[in-house]
C-alpha positions in Angstrom: -9.2 -16.5 -49.7 -12.7 -18.2 -50.6 -15.4 -18.0 -48.1 -17.7 -20.7 -48.1 -21.0 -19.7 -46.9 -23.1 -23.0 -46.9 -21.8 -23.6 -43.4 -23.1 -21.6 -40.4 -21.4 -18.9 -38.7 -19.9 -21.2 -35.5 -18.3 -23.5 -38.1 -17.4 -20.8 -40.6 -15.2 -19.0 -38.0 -14.2 -21.8 -36.3 -12.2 -23.4 -39.5 -10.8 -20.0 -40.4 -9.3 -20.4 -36.9 -10.5 -16.9 -35.5 -11.2 -15.8 -32.4 -13.4 -13.0 -32.1 -16.0 -12.2 -29.2 -19.8 -10.7 -29.9 -18.8 -8.4 -26.9 -17.5 -4.7 -27.2 -15.1 -4.1 -24.6 -13.6 -0.8 -23.2 -10.9 0.7 -26.1 -8.0 0.4 -22.8 -9.0 -3.5 -22.9 -7.0 -5.6 -23.8 -9.1 -7.8 -25.2 -9.8 -5.0 -28.1 -6.4 -4.6 -28.8 -6.2 -8.9 -29.5 -9.7 -8.2 -31.6 -8.0 -5.2 -33.7 -5.7 -7.3 -34.4 -7.8 -10.5 -35.6 -9.9 -8.3 -37.3 -6.7 -6.4 -39.2 -5.4 -9.7 -40.5 -8.5 -11.3 -41.4 -9.7 -8.4 -43.3 -10.3 -10.2 -46.4 -12.3 -13.1 -44.2 -14.5 -10.2 -42.7 -15.0 -8.0 -45.6 -16.2 -11.0 -48.1 -18.2 -12.6 -45.1 -20.8 -9.3 -45.5 -20.7 -9.2 -48.9 -21.9 -12.5 -49.3 -24.0 -12.7 -46.1 -27.7 -10.5 -46.6 -29.2 -10.1 -43.6 -32.7 -9.3 -44.8 -34.9 -10.4 -41.0 -33.5 -12.5 -38.3 -35.4 -15.6 -38.1 -32.1 -17.7 -37.7 -29.2 -18.3 -35.3 -26.7 -17.0 -38.3 -29.2 -14.3 -38.5 -28.7 -12.9 -34.9 -24.7 -13.3 -34.7 -24.7 -11.2 -37.9 -27.2 -8.9 -36.4 -25.0 -8.5 -33.3 -21.6 -9.1 -35.1 -22.6 -5.7 -36.7 -23.4 -3.8 -34.3 -20.1 -4.2 -32.6 -17.7 -4.1 -35.5 -20.3 -0.3 -35.7 -18.7 -0.3 -32.0 -15.0 -0.7 -33.0 -15.3 2.0 -35.4 -14.2 4.6 -32.5 -10.9 2.8 -31.7 -9.4 2.9 -35.1 -7.4 6.2 -33.9 -5.2 3.4 -32.6 -4.0 1.5 -35.6 -1.1 2.5 -36.6 -1.9 1.7 -40.6 -3.3 4.6 -42.4 -4.0 1.6 -44.9 -5.8 -0.3 -42.3 -7.8 1.8 -41.1 -9.4 2.9 -44.9 -10.0 -0.6 -45.3 -11.8 -1.2 -41.9 -13.5 2.0 -42.4 -14.8 1.3 -45.8 -16.0 -2.3 -43.8 -18.0 -0.2 -41.5 -19.5 2.4 -44.0 -21.1 -0.8 -45.3 -22.1 -2.8 -42.5 -24.1 0.9 -41.9 -26.1 0.6 -44.7 -28.0 -2.2 -43.2 -29.6 0.5 -40.4 -29.5 -2.2 -38.1 -32.0 0.2 -35.7 -34.6 -1.7 -37.6 -33.8 -5.2 -36.5 -33.3 -4.3 -33.4 -37.3 -5.2 -32.0 -36.7 -8.4 -34.4 -33.6 -10.0 -33.1 -35.7 -9.3 -29.4 -38.5 -11.4 -30.6 -35.9 -13.7 -31.9 -34.7 -14.1 -28.1 -38.2 -14.4 -26.8 -38.7 -17.9 -29.5 -35.2 -19.0 -28.7 -34.1 -18.6 -25.1 -33.5 -21.7 -24.6 -31.1 -22.5 -27.3 -29.3 -19.1 -27.1 -29.0 -19.4 -22.7 -28.7 -23.4 -23.2 -25.7 -24.4 -20.6 -24.4 -27.2 -23.5 -24.8 -24.9 -26.2 -20.6 -24.1 -27.4 -20.0 -20.3 -26.3 -17.5 -19.1 -29.1 -18.6 -15.4 -29.7 -19.9 -15.3 -25.9 -23.7 -14.6 -28.0 -24.7 -15.8 -24.3 -23.4 -12.9 -22.3 -24.8 -10.8 -25.8 -28.8 -12.5 -24.9 -28.0 -11.5 -21.2 -27.2 -7.7 -22.2 -29.7 -7.7 -24.5 -32.2 -8.9 -22.1 -31.0 -6.6 -19.6 -31.5 -3.5 -22.0 -35.0 -4.3 -23.6 -36.6 -5.7 -19.8 -39.9 -4.0 -21.3 -40.4 -6.1 -24.2 -38.4 -9.7 -23.3 -41.2 -11.8 -22.0 -42.4 -13.6 -18.5 -41.3 -17.0 -20.1 -38.0 -15.6 -20.2 -37.6 -14.2 -16.9 -38.5 -17.4 -15.3 -35.9 -18.9 -16.9 -33.8 -17.3 -16.1 -35.1 -17.3 -12.4 -34.5 -21.1 -12.4 -31.3 -21.4 -14.6 -29.4 -18.0 -14.1 -29.8 -16.8 -10.8 -26.4 -16.0 -10.0 -26.7 -13.4 -12.5 -29.6 -11.4 -11.7 -28.5 -11.8 -8.5 -25.2 -9.8 -9.2 -27.3 -7.8 -11.6 -30.2 -7.1 -9.3 -29.8 -3.4 -9.7 -30.4 -4.0 -13.7 -33.3 -5.7 -13.1 -34.9 -3.9 -9.7 -38.0 -1.7 -11.7 -39.0 -5.5 -12.9 -38.8 -7.4 -10.1 -40.8 -4.6 -7.8 -43.8 -5.3 -10.3 -43.2 -9.4 -10.7 -43.4 -10.1 -6.9 -44.0 -14.0 -8.3 -41.0 -14.0 -10.1 -38.7 -12.1 -6.8 -40.5 -15.1 -4.9 -38.9 -17.7 -7.5 -35.8 -16.1 -7.9 -35.2 -16.6 -3.8 -37.1 -19.8 -2.9 -34.4 -22.6 -3.7 -31.5 -20.4 -2.9 -29.3 -22.8 -0.1 -28.8 -20.1 2.1 -26.4 -21.9 4.3 -24.3 -23.4 1.8 -23.4 -19.8 0.9 -19.9 -18.0 1.4 -20.1 -14.7 3.4 -20.1 -12.0 0.5 -22.7 -14.2 -2.0 -25.1 -14.0 1.0 -24.2 -10.5 2.1 -24.7 -9.9 -1.5 -28.4 -10.9 -1.6 -29.2 -9.9 2.5 -28.5 -6.1 0.8 -30.8 -6.8 -1.9 -33.3 -7.7 0.4 -32.6 -4.6 2.6 -33.3 -2.5 -1.0 -36.7 -3.9 -1.6 -37.9 -5.3 2.4 -40.1 -2.0 2.6 -41.7 -2.6 -1.3 -45.4 -2.8 -0.5 -45.4 -6.6 -3.1 -42.4 -8.3 -2.3 -42.2 -7.0 2.2 -43.9 -10.0 2.9 -41.2 -12.5 0.8 -38.3 -10.7 2.3 -39.2 -11.5 5.9 -40.2 -14.9 4.7 -37.2 -15.9 3.5 -35.2 -14.0 6.4 -37.3 -15.9 8.9 -36.3 -19.3 7.1 -32.6 -18.0 7.1 -32.8 -17.4 10.6 -34.6 -20.2 12.3 -32.6 -22.2 10.4 -29.6 -21.0 11.6 -30.2 -21.2 14.9 -31.5 -25.1 14.6 -27.8 -25.7 13.2 -26.3 -23.6 16.1 -28.3 -24.4 18.7 -29.4 -28.4 18.4 -26.7 -29.9 16.0 -24.2 -28.3 17.8 -23.1 -32.3 18.5 -23.2 -33.4 14.5 -21.6 -30.0 14.0 -18.1 -30.0 11.5 -15.3 -28.1 11.9 -16.1 -26.8 8.2 -19.6 -26.3 9.3 -18.3 -24.0 12.0 -16.0 -22.1 9.7 -19.2 -21.6 6.8 -21.9 -21.0 9.7 -19.5 -18.0 11.6 -19.5 -16.1 7.7 -23.4 -16.5 7.8 -24.0 -15.1 11.4 -22.0 -12.1 10.7 -23.8 -11.3 8.1 -27.2 -12.1 9.4 -26.0 -9.6 12.5 -25.0 -7.2 10.2 -28.9 -7.3 7.9 -30.5 -6.9 11.9 -28.7 -4.3 12.9 -28.9 -1.8 9.7 -32.8 -3.2 10.0 -33.0 -2.3 14.2 -33.7 -5.6 14.2 -34.0 -7.2 18.1 -33.1 -10.5 16.5 -29.6 -8.8 16.6 -28.9 -9.5 20.2 -30.2 -13.3 19.9 -27.1 -13.1 17.0 -25.0 -11.8 19.4 -23.1 -14.5 21.4 -22.5 -17.0 18.5 -18.9 -15.2 17.0 -17.4 -15.8 19.9 -18.3 -19.0 20.5 -18.0 -20.5 16.6 -14.3 -18.9 16.7 -13.9 -20.8 20.1 -14.7 -24.0 19.3 -13.2 -23.2 15.4 -9.7 -23.1 17.8 -10.4 -25.6 19.9 -11.0 -28.1 16.7 -8.3 -27.1 15.1 -6.1 -27.3 18.5 -7.6 -30.7 18.9 -8.2 -32.2 15.1 -5.7 -29.6 12.9 -3.7 -31.5 10.5 -0.7 -29.8 9.5 0.4 -31.5 5.8 4.4 -31.1 5.4 6.6 -31.6 2.5 10.4 -32.7 2.8 12.6 -32.0 0.0 16.2 -32.4 -0.1 17.3 -29.5 -1.5 21.2 -30.6 -1.0 20.1 -33.8 -3.0 18.8 -32.1 -5.7 21.6 -28.8 -6.1 24.2 -31.6 -6.7 22.0 -33.6 -9.4 20.7 -29.9 -10.2 25.0 -28.9 -11.0 26.1 -32.8 -12.1 23.4 -33.2 -14.6 22.9 -29.2 -16.3 25.8 -27.3 -18.3 26.6 -24.1 -16.6 25.7 -22.5 -19.7 22.4 -23.6 -19.8 21.5 -24.0 -15.0 19.9 -20.2 -15.7 17.2 -21.9 -18.3 16.8 -25.4 -16.6 16.3 -23.6 -13.5 12.2 -22.0 -14.7 11.7 -24.1 -17.7 12.2 -27.4 -19.3 12.9 -29.5 -22.3 9.3 -30.8 -23.7 8.0 -33.3 -26.7 7.2 -30.6 -29.2 11.2 -29.2 -28.9 10.7 -26.2 -27.1 11.3 -24.9 -23.5 8.4 -24.3 -21.5 8.2 -23.1 -17.4 7.7 -25.7 -14.7 4.8 -22.4 -14.1 2.7 -23.8 -17.3 1.0 -26.6 -15.3 -1.9 -28.4 -17.9 -5.1 -28.9 -15.9 -5.2 -32.6 -17.6 -1.9 -33.7 -15.8 -3.1 -32.9 -12.9 -3.8 -35.9 -10.7 -6.9 -35.0 -8.6 -6.7 -35.3 -5.2 -8.2 -36.3 -3.0 -8.1 -33.1 -0.7 -10.4 -31.3 -3.6 -13.2 -33.2 -3.1 -13.3 -32.3 0.6 -13.8 -29.0 2.2 -10.4 -27.1 3.8 -10.8 -23.6 4.5 -8.4 -22.8 1.5 -10.3 -20.9 -0.9 -10.3 -23.4 -4.0 -12.2 -22.7 -7.2 -12.5 -25.3 -10.4 -9.1 -23.8 -11.9 -7.3 -23.3 -8.2 -7.9 -26.2 -7.0 -5.9 -27.2 -3.3 -4.0 -29.6 -5.5 -2.6 -27.0 -8.1 -2.4 -24.5 -5.3 0.1 -27.3 -3.5 2.0 -27.6 -6.6 2.5 -24.5 -7.9 3.8 -24.2 -4.1 6.0 -26.7 -4.6 7.4 -25.6 -7.5 8.6 -22.3 -6.6 9.2 -23.0 -3.0 12.3 -25.6 -4.3 13.1 -23.0 -6.9 13.4 -20.6 -4.1 15.2 -22.7 -2.4 17.9 -23.8 -5.0 18.5 -20.1 -5.2 19.4 -19.5 -1.6 21.8 -22.6 -2.0 23.0 -20.6 -5.0 23.1 -17.5 -3.2 25.0 -19.2 -0.6 27.8 -20.0 -2.4 29.3 -16.6 -3.8 31.6 -18.5 -7.1 28.3 -19.9 -8.0 26.4 -16.8 -7.0 28.3 -15.1 -9.6 27.9 -17.2 -12.3 24.4 -16.5 -11.5 24.7 -12.8 -11.5 26.7 -12.8 -14.9 24.1 -15.4 -16.6 21.0 -12.9 -16.0 23.6 -9.8 -17.1 23.6 -11.1 -20.4 19.4 -12.0 -20.9 19.5 -8.3 -19.6 22.1 -7.1 -22.6 20.6 -9.5 -25.3 16.9 -8.0 -24.5 18.3 -5.0 -24.7 19.8 -5.2 -27.8 16.6 -7.1 -29.8 13.7 -4.8 -28.6 13.1 -1.3 -30.4 11.0 0.1 -26.9 13.0 0.2 -24.0 17.0 0.6 -23.7 16.8 0.2 -20.5 16.3 -3.6 -19.3 20.1 -3.8 -17.8 20.4 -0.8 -16.4 17.2 -1.3 -14.2 18.1 -4.7 -13.9 20.9 -3.4 -12.4 19.5 -2.5 -9.0 18.5 -6.0 -8.3 21.5 -7.4 -8.8 22.7 -4.6 -6.0 20.2 -5.4 -4.2 20.8 -9.1 -4.1 25.0 -8.4 -3.3 23.7 -6.4 -0.1 21.8 -9.6 1.3 24.9 -11.9 0.1 25.8 -11.5 4.2 22.9 -12.1 5.3 22.1 -15.4 3.7 25.4 -17.3 3.9 25.3 -16.8 8.1 21.2 -17.3 8.4 20.9 -15.0 11.4 19.2 -12.2 12.9 16.5 -12.5 9.7 14.1 -10.7 11.5 16.0 -7.0 11.9 14.7 -3.7 10.4 18.2 -4.0 8.5 17.3 -7.3 6.7 13.9 -6.7 6.4 14.3 -3.6 4.1 17.0 -5.4 2.1 14.6 -8.1 1.2 11.5 -5.8 0.1 13.5 -4.1 -2.0 14.2 -7.5 -3.6 11.1 -8.3 -3.8 9.8 -4.7 -5.1 12.1 -4.9 -7.7 11.2 -8.6 -9.0 7.7 -7.2 -8.8 8.2 -3.7 -10.6 11.0 -5.8 -13.0 8.3 -8.6 -14.0 5.6 -5.9 -14.9 8.3 -4.2 -17.5 9.1 -7.2 -18.7 5.7 -8.4 -19.5 4.8 -5.1 -20.2 7.6 -5.0 -23.2 6.7 -8.4 -24.5 3.3 -7.3 -25.2 3.6 -4.0 -26.8 6.4 -5.5 -29.3 4.2 -8.6 -30.0 1.3 -5.9 -30.7 2.8 -2.8 -31.6 3.2 -3.0 -35.5 -1.1 -3.1 -35.3 -2.1 -1.0 -32.7 -1.1 2.1 -30.7 -0.8 1.5 -26.5 -0.1 3.5 -24.4 1.8 1.9 -22.0 0.1 3.8 -18.5 -3.1 1.3 -20.3 -0.5 -2.0 -19.0 -1.3 -2.5 -15.5 0.0 -5.5 -14.2 -3.8 -7.0 -13.5 -4.0 -6.0 -17.2 -1.6 -8.1 -18.8 -2.1 -10.9 -16.2 -5.7 -11.3 -17.8 -5.7 -14.6 -19.3 -8.1 -13.9 -22.2 -5.1 -12.0 -23.4 -2.5 -15.3 -23.8 -3.1 -15.0 -27.6 -1.2 -11.7 -27.3 2.3 -13.6 -25.3 4.1 -15.7 -27.8 6.0 -16.9 -24.7 3.2 -16.7 -21.7 0.5 -19.5 -22.4 -2.7 -19.1 -20.4 -1.8 -21.1 -17.6 1.4 -19.6 -16.8 0.1 -16.5 -16.8 -2.6 -18.0 -14.7 0.4 -19.1 -12.3 2.1 -15.6 -12.4 -1.3 -14.5 -11.4 -1.7 -16.2 -8.0 1.5 -15.5 -6.9 1.6 -12.0 -7.6 -2.1 -10.8 -7.5 -5.2 -12.1 -6.6 -7.2 -14.3 -8.9 -10.8 -15.7 -10.7 -14.3 -15.1 -8.6 -12.9 -16.1 -5.5 -9.8 -13.7 -5.7 -7.0 -16.5 -4.8 -4.1 -16.2 -4.5 -0.9 -14.3 -2.4 -1.8 -10.3 -4.0 2.7 -9.8 -3.0 2.2 -7.6 -5.7 0.0 -5.1 -3.7 1.0 -6.5 -0.1 4.4 -5.0 -1.1 3.1 -1.6 -2.7 0.6 -1.0 -0.7 3.2 -2.4 2.9 -0.5 -3.8 3.7 -0.9 -7.3 5.5 3.4 -7.3 5.5 5.5 -9.1 8.2 8.9 -10.3 9.1 7.4 -14.0 7.4 7.0 -12.1 3.9 9.5 -9.7 4.4 12.4 -12.8 4.5 15.4 -14.3 2.9 13.2 -17.2 1.8 10.3 -15.0 0.6 13.0 -12.7 -1.3 14.1 -16.1 -2.6 10.7 -17.5 -4.1 10.6 -13.4 -5.6 13.5 -13.9 -7.3 12.4 -17.4 -8.9 9.1 -15.5 -10.5 11.5 -12.5 -12.2 13.8 -15.6 -14.0 11.0 -17.3 -14.6 10.0 -14.3 -16.8 13.2 -13.1 -17.9 13.5 -17.0 -19.6 10.4 -16.0 -21.3 11.3 -12.8 -22.9 14.5 -13.9 -23.3 13.0 -17.2 -25.5 10.0 -14.7 -27.1 13.3 -12.5 -28.5 15.4 -15.9 -29.5 12.6 -16.9 -31.6 11.4 -13.7 -33.4 15.2 -13.4 -34.4 
């Protein structure tokens, strides 16, 4: 391979379709596994890159990126023991040995000077972030605070306030010496618009800094401003208050009350009356104006069309997957964001937690898919003849996976536990009687927990099989939470980013706001579990999730063959 070095590094990596972060992750992080694989598969590229690019000083963006890349590769030398091929280990070790000759310590000061001079460009919100260089720059600022200019910190206070707040403990000493920057960081925070978690974070910072002579006045003025604004809204704007305001302000009242309690502030007593009043107002408003969204799903019609249009041999596959225009099967859960129409409900405030990815309409779509899928399975299981066909199809896939993989030969054996559990619940589903008895709840728990465990087993199997020829992967490091991280989608040839995020929505809590049903952990730890969760309806929905992963695993091994 011949590498052209007239282009900048960002374009160069994009031309060769190489994704490689400058952030060093832990050894047991699956992103590290992916990057070791990238390094092995593109070793010629990296060797030629360091042969041709001579780092002499840090004056350009390419110089800065090469310096950071060099540091990352040297550090990754500690992880080479997981690489199976001795030839690959030796070649990477040789490359690292050459990089070490650069004596990177001499460039640390230059890299800091480069950040001080070019911080606006390096941290621009519009700048492409192919190497995750913004994180690297922020990390470098954190490690070299004494050498970072005040101009950089003022820029961060205005443009990266969230980062400084979340990482405040690391910057505490700096802000103690720079009260003007501390004030700049907090003076434009819209406190009454914050959620409870972020407000608590800020109030904990104020709690730590309130006794500091230089910062005490700023903290007290901020607390006074929050309190006075809140009281104004609560006492004098009662007639114009919406349900959204009430729900958000209840969080603020609770957070501020806790702060006053810890600081023994007498204003704690003045806030005591509001939580109960707010909750009553919320309940009253919901009772009067609450709206319930319902979707009627004609299962009997759908079932009839499904049975007529889909050959028996393909029913299991078409239950969870569809044939796309590219000639490949894709999971119904593989929802592309750009294909979703923006719902009116996405732009108004609801009491459903949302973020940029898990919008209200996306959550609705996911719930419709699993409700429809679970409903079809419910109908299948009610009909004993269809259930026998479904059971046979599932067992065939179990046996196929056992025959095609060299890692685990007990998929059929463990899967048979689920089949047995399904047989036990047949009479209950057929009669639909006494679905809240402890016996029924116990049977549903068995099905739901087995589905979760088998999903994790299949995801782990695919991940290890896909990467085992290159990297040694300990099984105890591949937990469900790690496997469903969307950064790992490149390591799954049959699970895309959106597919993994959909699974995470039901099985775990995902995203910055921890959105999702968290079924797996609730079942494993028996928390927030009742007859509504341990029910035939949810059991069939969990079975649908399992069949989705089972079919995707089948496609992985079939494509590989």
